[in-house]
DRENSEZA-494651 format. One record per residue (C-alpha): residue number from 1; residue in three letters; x, y, z. Coordinates in steps of 0.02 Angstrom, whole numbers, padded with zeros to 5 digits. Last residue first. Example, Ala and Ser with C-alpha at 12.3 -4.5 7.8 and 13.67 -1.06 7.14 Angstrom:
2/SER/00684/-00053/00357
1/ALA/00615/-00225/00390
//
This chain:
244/VAL/00918/01091/01687
243/VAL/00882/00955/01537
242/TRP/01033/00856/01517
241/GLU/00929/00706/01574
240/PRO/00784/00695/01434
239/ASP/00642/00754/01485
238/ARG/00476/00639/01471
237/ARG/00380/00560/01343
236/GLU/00450/00382/01333
235/LEU/00473/00406/01177
234/PHE/00546/00580/01172
233/ALA/00665/00507/01318
232/THR/00707/00371/01244
231/MET/00783/00466/01074
230/GLY/00869/00607/01182
229/GLU/00952/00476/01286
228/ARG/01008/00373/01115
227/ALA/01055/00550/01047
226/GLN/01172/00561/01198
225/PRO/01255/00432/01180
224/SER/01275/00440/01005
223/ALA/01230/00342/00849
222/PHE/01119/00485/00793
221/LEU/01259/00596/00795
220/ARG/01389/00503/00682
219/ALA/01258/00465/00555
218/SER/01188/00645/00550
217/LEU/01390/00721/00524
216/ALA/01422/00592/00395
215/THR/01262/00645/00301
214/LEU/01323/00816/00314
213/GLY/01505/00803/00273
212/ALA/01429/00706/00096
211/ALA/01306/00817/00059
210/ASP/01428/00971/00082
209/ARG/01481/01040/-00080
208/ASP/01375/00971/-00206
207/PHE/01222/00962/-00099
206/ALA/01247/01155/-00087
205/GLU/01316/01173/-00262
204/LEU/01114/01090/-00308
203/VAL/01058/01254/-00176
202/ARG/01143/01384/-00271
201/ALA/01085/01319/-00436
200/THR/00885/01305/-00406
199/LEU/00827/01477/-00461
198/LEU/00914/01441/-00619
197/ARG/00866/01277/-00661
196/LYS/00700/01328/-00598
195/THR/00686/01460/-00724
194/GLU/00745/01322/-00867
193/ALA/00616/01203/-00812
192/LEU/00476/01315/-00814
191/GLY/00523/01409/-00971
190/GLN/00513/01258/-01068
189/PRO/00355/01183/-01002
188/SER/00278/01342/-01039
187/ALA/00187/01451/-00896
186/ARG/00003/01483/-00895
185/ARG/-00032/01332/-00796
184/VAL/00117/01395/-00691
183/GLY/00027/01554/-00647
182/ASP/-00153/01483/-00616
181/LEU/-00057/01375/-00478
180/VAL/00026/01517/-00396
179/PRO/-00129/01640/-00426
178/ALA/-00263/01509/-00322
177/LEU/-00085/01456/-00203
176/VAL/-00157/01588/-00080
175/ALA/-00336/01557/-00079
174/ASP/-00286/01370/-00050
173/VAL/-00195/01414/00107
172/ASP/-00344/01493/00176
171/ASP/-00313/01609/00359
170/GLY/-00158/01671/00254
169/ALA/00019/01610/00239
168/ALA/00165/01661/00085
167/THR/00314/01593/00026
166/VAL/00383/01471/00170
165/LEU/00552/01477/00263
164/GLY/00578/01640/00200
163/THR/00579/01718/00368
162/ARG/00446/01821/00364
161/ALA/00351/01695/00274
160/ALA/00389/01570/00438
159/GLU/00341/01702/00551
158/ALA/00177/01717/00484
157/ALA/00165/01534/00488
156/ASP/00195/01512/00662
155/PHE/00347/01461/00778
154/ARG/00397/01329/00900
153/GLU/00564/01326/00981
152/GLY/00706/01223/00974
151/THR/00841/01337/01023
150/LEU/01004/01313/00923
149/TYR/00909/01283/00749
148/TYR/00754/01448/00808
147/ARG/00865/01574/00832
146/ALA/01009/01551/00704
145/LEU/00887/01508/00576
144/ALA/00802/01677/00590
143/ARG/00981/01752/00592
142/PRO/01030/01655/00421
141/ASP/00848/01687/00337
140/THR/00815/01551/00224
139/ARG/00845/01481/00053
138/PRO/01030/01437/00053
137/LEU/01059/01378/00229
136/LEU/00867/01274/00211
135/THR/00884/01151/00074
134/LEU/01077/01076/00110
133/SER/01023/01121/00303
132/ILE/00913/00984/00296
131/VAL/01055/00833/00308
130/ALA/01117/00937/00483
129/PRO/00981/00986/00599
128/ALA/01074/00930/00748
127/VAL/01074/00784/00855
126/GLY/01028/00768/01039
125/ILE/00849/00753/01062
124/ARG/00826/00939/01090
123/VAL/00942/00984/00960
122/GLU/00849/00923/00822
121/THR/00682/00990/00861
120/PHE/00680/01139/00731
119/ALA/00499/01170/00750
118/PHE/00360/01251/00643
117/THR/00174/01294/00653
116/ALA/00029/01272/00528
115/GLN/-00169/01326/00590
114/HIS/-00126/01498/00518
113/SER/-00107/01418/00320
112/ALA/00051/01388/00245
111/ALA/00084/01405/00065
110/SER/00263/01365/-00001
109/ILE/00367/01392/-00173
108/ASP/00511/01285/-00258
107/CYS/00501/01130/-00135
106/ALA/00664/01103/-00028
105/ALA/00604/01185/00100
104/LEU/00484/01092/00144
103/LEU/00588/00934/00142
102/GLY/00715/00987/00242
101/LEU/00571/01068/00355
100/GLY/00498/00906/00389
99/GLY/00654/00822/00443
98/ALA/00644/00931/00602
97/ARG/00454/00985/00627
96/VAL/00324/01045/00514
95/HIS/00132/01064/00576
94/GLY/-00032/01062/00492
93/THR/-00103/01166/00338
92/VAL/00044/01162/00226
91/ARG/00052/01161/00039
90/ALA/00214/01128/-00030
89/VAL/00221/01188/-00204
88/VAL/00354/01082/-00321
87/PRO/00369/01200/-00505
86/LYS/00453/01059/-00635
85/PRO/00607/01006/-00703
84/VAL/00630/00896/-00577
83/GLU/00791/00937/-00481
82/ALA/00765/01026/-00322
81/ILE/00632/00892/-00287
80/GLN/00765/00755/-00327
79/ARG/00885/00852/-00222
78/PHE/00787/00808/-00060
77/LEU/00738/00640/-00111
76/GLY/00925/00588/-00138
75/VAL/00974/00693/00049
74/LEU/00844/00573/00105
73/THR/00921/00428/00052
72/ASP/01089/00450/00104
71/PRO/01025/00481/00260
70/ASP/00938/00286/00251
69/PRO/00761/00308/00317
68/PRO/00717/00315/00481
67/ASP/00613/00164/00514
66/ARG/00572/00190/00727
65/LEU/00630/00359/00744
64/ASP/00517/00407/00576
63/ALA/00627/00571/00523
62/GLY/00522/00734/00524
61/ALA/00330/00763/00621
60/SER/00249/00796/00446
59/PHE/00131/00900/00334
58/THR/00037/00884/00516
57/THR/-00124/00889/00552
56/GLY/-00205/00766/00457
55/THR/-00162/00712/00291
54/HIS/-00024/00812/00174
53/THR/00018/00900/00043
52/LEU/00173/00912/-00099
51/VAL/00092/01020/-00256
50/VAL/00182/00964/-00423
49/ALA/00198/01060/-00578
48/ARG/00156/01056/-00768
47/VAL/00113/00868/-00774
46/GLY/00043/00809/-00936
45/THR/00212/00775/-01019
44/ASP/00253/00644/-00851
43/GLU/00425/00613/-00858
42/GLY/00439/00708/-00678
41/ALA/00275/00668/-00624
40/ASP/00339/00484/-00599
39/THR/00490/00530/-00552
38/LEU/00416/00617/-00403
37/ALA/00293/00470/-00360
36/ALA/00431/00367/-00366
35/ALA/00519/00464/-00231
34/LEU/00374/00512/-00130
33/ASP/00353/00286/-00125
32/GLY/00517/00290/-00066
31/VAL/00538/00414/00065
30/LEU/00352/00370/00125
29/ALA/00466/00202/00160
28/ALA/00610/00240/00244
27/SER/00497/00328/00368
26/LEU/00475/00516/00348
25/ALA/00364/00551/00470
24/ASN/00170/00589/00420
23/ARG/00106/00579/00587
22/ASN/00150/00416/00620
21/HIS/-00014/00325/00597
20/PRO/-00067/00472/00472
19/SER/00058/00401/00328
18/ASP/-00027/00485/00174
17/LEU/00077/00606/00115
16/THR/-00024/00682/-00037
15/LEU/00038/00707/-00211
14/THR/-00073/00834/-00301
13/GLU/-00017/00843/-00470
12/VAL/-00066/01008/-00577
11/GLY/-00094/00975/-00746
10/ARG/-00269/01027/-00752
9/GLU/-00308/00929/-00609
8/ARG/-00229/00769/-00551
7/THR/-00237/00662/-00391
6/ARG/-00098/00556/-00298
5/GLY/-00102/00496/-00120
4/ILE/00078/00444/-00045
3/LEU/00099/00303/00072
2/THR/00067/00169/-00049
1/MET/-00007/00019/00001
//
């Protein structure tokens, strides 16, 4: 059974993260299904753009601690979103945490409703937002990232828009996206592909330069004693031992 729903309307392919049992966490299975769906959409000449959205109240809770994807596979998914020759547009009406923010930042355009909340929770379980920095650092305000990376604080959709994490926020996310989708439907496939190539050049440079080092950092941190304590505390719904 696939964890990705697919619908199409007037050239826009909507891919829906549909793993409610773990709040759309980035499990090995979900990452694999999403990569396959993106490949199909990228090769389909009937698809002008892709909308990435979700079921339930959570866009993505981040990496699935019980069934984590291989770090190289997660890097490959983020790069695939940047390289697919069609705009990928995120539609967010729920919460986004940790690795889910890397997925969000990989998208070319994103809109969030005011029900959405965001947090980089990695520091609170003893790791760092390593791999997701490949998409976040080139696109998001560095001073804001310094605060939210280091504290794990939760912030709202208006702040996400102010810092460049999302393109726009509003009460009705579909109203926010309506002119965006109208625009891509009016654009030529060649124009979209070549313009996206211009826009993602810096992001892909970061992949070429930093992916191996950040993947190694992620693996080292997740294997550490502090990460084991942090993940155990999270799963047991208690504070980790370092909280003062």
